[in-house]
Structure formats: C-alpha cells, structure tokens
C-alpha positions in Angstrom: 76.4 79.4 73.2 78.1 76.8 71.1 81.0 77.5 68.6 78.6 76.8 65.8 76.1 79.4 67.1 78.8 82.0 67.6 80.1 81.5 64.1 76.6 81.7 62.7 76.0 84.9 64.6 79.3 86.4 63.2 78.4 85.3 59.7 75.0 86.9 59.9 76.7 90.1 61.1 79.2 90.0 58.2 76.5 89.4 55.7 74.4 92.2 57.0 77.3 94.6 56.9 78.1 93.5 53.3 74.5 94.3 52.3 74.4 97.6 54.2 77.5 99.0 52.5 76.3 97.7 49.1 78.9 95.0 48.4 76.4 92.3 47.9 73.0 92.4 46.2 70.7 90.8 48.8 68.2 89.6 46.2 70.5 87.9 43.8 73.2 87.0 46.3 75.8 88.4 43.9 78.5 91.0 44.2 77.4 94.4 43.1 79.1 95.9 40.0 79.8 99.5 39.3 81.0 100.9 42.6 83.9 102.4 40.7 81.9 103.9 37.9 82.3 107.5 39.1 86.0 107.6 38.3 85.6 108.0 34.6 82.1 109.5 34.2 81.1 112.4 31.9 80.0 114.5 34.9 83.3 114.1 36.7 86.5 113.2 34.8 87.1 111.8 31.4 90.1 111.0 29.3 93.0 108.5 28.9 94.2 109.0 32.5 90.7 108.7 33.8 90.4 105.4 31.9 93.6 104.2 33.5 92.5 105.3 37.0 89.1 103.7 36.5 90.7 100.3 35.7 93.1 100.6 38.7 90.2 101.6 41.0 88.0 98.7 39.7 90.8 96.3 40.5 91.2 97.6 44.0 87.5 97.6 44.7 87.1 94.1 43.3 89.9 92.9 45.6 88.3 94.5 48.6 84.9 93.0 47.7 86.6 89.6 47.4 88.0 89.9 50.9 84.6 90.7 52.4 82.8 88.0 50.4 85.6 85.6 51.2 85.1 86.2 54.9 81.5 85.2 54.7 82.5 82.1 52.7 85.2 81.2 55.3 82.7 81.5 58.1 80.2 79.3 56.2 83.0 76.6 55.9 83.8 77.0 59.6 80.1 76.5 60.5 79.9 73.4 58.3 83.0 72.0 60.0 81.6 72.8 63.5 78.4 70.9 62.5 80.3 67.8 61.6 82.6 68.1 64.6 85.7 68.8 62.6 88.3 71.2 63.7 88.9 74.3 61.5 92.4 75.7 61.1 
C-alpha cells in the first residue's frame, strides 16, 4: 500500500468518525452548530451565569471541532503532496 493510499484510508476514517459523532454535517460538508445549546436552555439552566458558561462551552467545543476538522484538512494536504511526489513536513 502506497503512502497516498494509507493517507487516504486514514482520512476516510477521520471523516467517518467526524460524521458519526456529529461534528460535521455529511450533506452540507459543514461543521454542525448547536452542540453546546443545552448549557443555557429553559429545561436545564438559565440566567447570567448560564449565559457565561454557554459562551465558554461554545468556545471550547468550537476549538475541539476545529482540531478534528483541521486533521481532515491536513490529511487532504498530505494526500495532495503525495500525489505530486512532494514531501510533507
């Protein structure tokens, strides 16, 4: 199995896991919003502190999503470099 094939297989795995855990919408190829909506919801917890925690949680979840989405992007770049015969750092 070539390096390109191994990278493509890894990217497929990462993309599949991102879809399975709900980080990426498979139909629109966009990051899913609202994973943090339960923090400040009428049926759980409301108020100024809940607003603050909701914003904090949104930031943390967005950062985590960016890491997983970035991994897929990095693998795509590595695959493109493998196709052209360039070395990836």
